C-alpha positions in Angstrom: 0.1 0.0 0.0 2.7 2.5 0.9 4.5 1.6 -2.4 1.4 2.5 -4.4 1.1 5.8 -2.4 4.5 6.8 -3.3 4.2 5.8 -7.0 1.0 8.0 -7.1 2.6 11.0 -5.6 5.6 10.6 -7.8 3.2 10.2 -11.0 1.2 13.4 -10.1 4.4 15.6 -9.2 6.2 14.2 -12.2 3.3 15.5 -14.4 3.9 19.0 -13.2 6.0 21.5 -15.0 9.5 21.8 -13.6 10.4 24.8 -11.8 11.7 27.8 -13.7 15.6 28.1 -13.5 16.6 30.5 -10.6 18.4 33.6 -11.7 22.2 33.5 -11.0 22.6 34.8 -7.4 26.1 36.0 -8.3 25.8 37.4 -11.9 29.6 38.5 -11.8 30.6 35.0 -11.0 31.6 33.1 -14.4 32.2 29.3 -14.4 35.7 28.9 -16.0 35.7 26.9 -19.1 38.2 24.0 -19.0 40.0 22.2 -21.9 42.0 19.1 -22.2 41.5 15.3 -21.9 39.2 14.4 -19.1 38.3 17.9 -18.2 34.5 19.0 -18.3 33.0 22.0 -20.0 30.2 23.3 -18.4 26.8 23.0 -20.0 23.7 25.0 -19.6 20.5 24.0 -18.7 18.8 21.3 -21.1 15.3 22.1 -22.1 12.9 19.3 -21.8 9.9 19.1 -24.3 6.6 19.7 -22.3 4.9 16.4 -22.8 2.1 16.8 -20.4 0.2 13.9 -18.7 -1.9 11.4 -20.4 -5.4 11.6 -19.6 -7.2 8.4 -18.5 -9.8 7.1 -20.7 -12.9 5.0 -20.1 -11.9 1.6 -22.2 -13.9 -1.5 -22.9 -12.2 -4.7 -21.3 -13.3 -7.7 -23.2 -12.4 -10.4 -20.7 -14.6 -8.6 -18.2 -17.2 -7.3 -20.7 -17.2 -4.0 -18.8 -15.6 -0.6 -19.0 -12.8 0.5 -16.8 -10.6 3.4 -16.4 -7.6 3.1 -18.7 -4.4 4.3 -16.9 -1.9 3.4 -19.6 -2.7 2.3 -23.1 -1.8 2.4 -26.7 -1.4 0.4 -29.9 -5.1 -0.7 -29.5 -4.9 -2.0 -25.9 -5.0 -0.8 -22.3 -2.1 -2.0 -20.4 -3.2 -0.8 -17.0 -7.0 -0.7 -15.8 -8.3 1.2 -13.0 -11.7 1.1 -11.5 -15.0 0.8 -13.3 -16.3 3.6 -15.4 -18.8 4.5 -18.0 -18.1 6.5 -21.2 -19.1 10.2 -20.8 -21.2 10.1 -23.9 -23.0 7.0 -22.7 -22.0 5.0 -25.9 -21.0 1.5 -24.7 -19.9 -1.7 -26.4 -22.5 -4.6 -26.1 -20.7 -7.9 -26.4 -24.0 -9.8 -26.9 -24.6 -8.3 -30.4 -21.1 -6.7 -31.0 -22.5 -3.2 -31.5 -22.1 0.1 -29.6 -25.6 1.3 -28.2 -26.8 4.0 -26.1 -26.7 3.1 -22.3 -29.4 4.5 -20.2 -28.1 3.4 -16.7 -24.6 2.2 -16.3 -23.5 0.3 -13.3 -20.0 -0.6 -12.3 -18.6 -0.5 -15.9 -21.6 -2.4 -17.5 -24.9 -1.2 -19.0 -27.7 -2.3 -16.8 -30.4 -0.6 -19.1 -29.9 0.1 -22.9 -31.2 3.2 -24.3 -32.7 3.9 -27.5 -30.6 3.4 -30.8 -27.1 2.6 -31.9 -24.2 5.1 -31.4 -20.4 5.2 -32.1 -17.8 6.9 -30.0 -16.8 10.4 -31.0 -13.3 9.4 -31.6 -14.3 6.5 -33.8 -11.8 4.4 -31.9 -13.6 1.1 -31.6 -13.3 -2.4 -30.0 -12.8 -5.0 -32.6 -14.0 -8.4 -31.3 -12.2 -10.2 -34.0 -8.6 -9.3 -32.6 -9.5 -7.8 -29.2 -7.9 -4.4 -29.9 -9.3 -1.0 -30.6 -9.0 0.3 -34.3 -10.1 3.6 -35.7 -13.4 2.8 -37.6 -13.3 4.1 -41.3 -17.0 3.0 -41.9 -19.5 3.1 -39.0 -23.0 1.8 -39.4 -25.6 0.9 -37.1 -23.4 1.0 -34.1 -20.9 -1.5 -35.8 -17.9 -1.1 -37.7 -17.8 -2.2 -41.3 -14.2 -1.3 -42.0 -11.4 -1.2 -39.2 -8.3 1.0 -39.8 -5.3 1.6 -37.7 -4.9 0.7 -34.1 -5.8 3.6 -31.9 -5.5 4.1 -28.1 -8.5 3.2 -26.2 
């Protein structure tokens, strides 16, 4: 438990922006440049790109036939699942008929009551039951994908 708490704190703090470099407290002091074998030449601060933090998504987990928070994923799969969730738009995959439908009432990552009509995720990133991965759907019809394209992050 303690390790998980430390990892969470490190993960949250790692996603923040690094502090701005402090101004030199002694601007008249210059670091001498050195030359020769084995000597070090001072290097200025290295700028790291601002990558930001990945936002967790709500992804379908085929083995559980339910939705869970995807904490880390890509290449068509979620690598680390968290707790149960429901997509914000209420569009969920129904394993029974292999289509996406509007869910009127979600409970613990599953749809307890289907709504009216077929739907598709806004991102068009859909679960493909044939290979168990998420692909961009190039042709959506009636809540199903007729033509899967490249892998996408769930």
